[in-house]
C-alpha positions in Angstrom: 91.1 32.0 4.8 90.8 30.2 1.5 94.1 29.1 0.1 94.8 27.2 -3.1 97.8 24.9 -2.9 100.2 24.6 -5.8 102.7 21.8 -6.3 105.6 22.5 -8.6 109.3 21.9 -9.0 111.8 24.7 -9.1 115.5 24.6 -10.0 118.6 26.7 -9.8 121.7 26.6 -11.9 124.8 25.7 -9.8 128.1 25.0 -11.6 126.3 24.6 -14.9 123.8 22.0 -13.5 120.1 22.5 -12.8 119.5 21.4 -9.2 116.2 21.2 -7.4 115.4 24.0 -5.0 114.5 22.7 -1.6 111.8 25.3 -0.5 109.5 27.7 -2.2 110.7 30.7 -0.1 113.9 30.5 -2.2 112.1 31.7 -5.3 109.0 33.5 -4.1 107.9 36.2 -1.7 104.2 37.1 -1.4 103.0 40.3 0.3 99.5 41.7 0.7 99.6 43.4 -2.7 102.6 41.9 -4.5 104.2 38.6 -5.5 108.0 38.6 -6.2 108.7 35.4 -8.1 111.7 33.8 -9.8 109.7 32.3 -12.7 112.9 31.2 -14.5 113.4 28.7 -11.7 110.1 26.9 -12.6 111.2 25.0 -15.7 107.7 23.5 -16.4 106.0 26.2 -18.5 102.5 25.0 -17.6 103.3 25.2 -13.9 104.9 28.6 -14.4 101.8 29.9 -16.2 99.4 28.5 -13.7 101.2 30.2 -10.8 101.5 33.5 -12.7 97.8 33.4 -13.7 96.6 32.6 -10.1 98.7 35.4 -8.6 97.4 37.8 -11.3 93.8 36.8 -10.7 94.3 37.4 -7.0 95.2 41.0 -7.8 98.9 40.7 -6.9 101.4 43.1 -8.5 103.8 40.5 -10.1 107.5 41.3 -9.8 109.6 38.9 -11.8 113.0 38.2 -10.3 115.9 36.9 -12.3 118.0 34.0 -11.2 120.8 36.4 -10.4 118.5 38.4 -8.2 117.4 35.2 -6.5 121.1 34.5 -5.7 121.2 38.0 -4.1 118.4 36.9 -1.7 115.7 39.1 -3.2 113.1 36.5 -2.2 114.0 36.8 1.5 111.9 39.8 2.2 109.7 40.4 5.2 106.6 42.7 5.1 106.0 44.3 8.5 103.0 46.2 9.6 103.7 49.7 10.8 101.4 52.4 12.3 101.4 54.5 9.1 102.2 52.1 6.3 103.7 48.7 5.5 107.4 48.3 5.7 109.2 45.9 3.4 112.6 44.7 4.8 115.3 43.1 2.8 119.1 42.9 2.7 121.3 45.5 1.1 122.4 43.0 -1.6 118.8 42.2 -2.4 117.9 45.9 -2.7 121.0 46.7 -4.9 120.0 43.9 -7.3 116.6 45.3 -8.0 115.9 47.5 -11.0 114.3 50.9 -10.6 111.0 49.6 -12.1 111.0 46.7 -9.5 111.6 49.1 -6.7 108.8 51.3 -7.9 106.4 48.3 -7.9 107.3 47.5 -4.3 106.8 51.1 -3.3 103.5 51.6 -5.0 101.3 50.1 -2.2 103.1 52.2 0.4 102.4 55.4 -1.5 98.7 54.5 -1.8 98.6 53.9 2.0 100.0 57.3 3.0 
């Protein structure tokens, strides 16, 4: 596998202060066909654009998550392999925080596999 590392800083607002996020899985979830990313957490615009462009060039369906959605654990998703199609697992609070458009983007690859 040929991976390209990206080093960037990400932040979250807690009690009105921007605090550094300790791990990338707090703001990003990457599946085979999608990347769900909390771009608002990447304050450096050049770093944000570089990551967006690289994911787009890799053919990922980019799903932008808001900071509120990040707080609802939307980035803590697990893509499982099933016999018929992939299964994306997430918490109820994460699912409820997603918009209809975002849900459709997550479901698109499954529909194409059926």
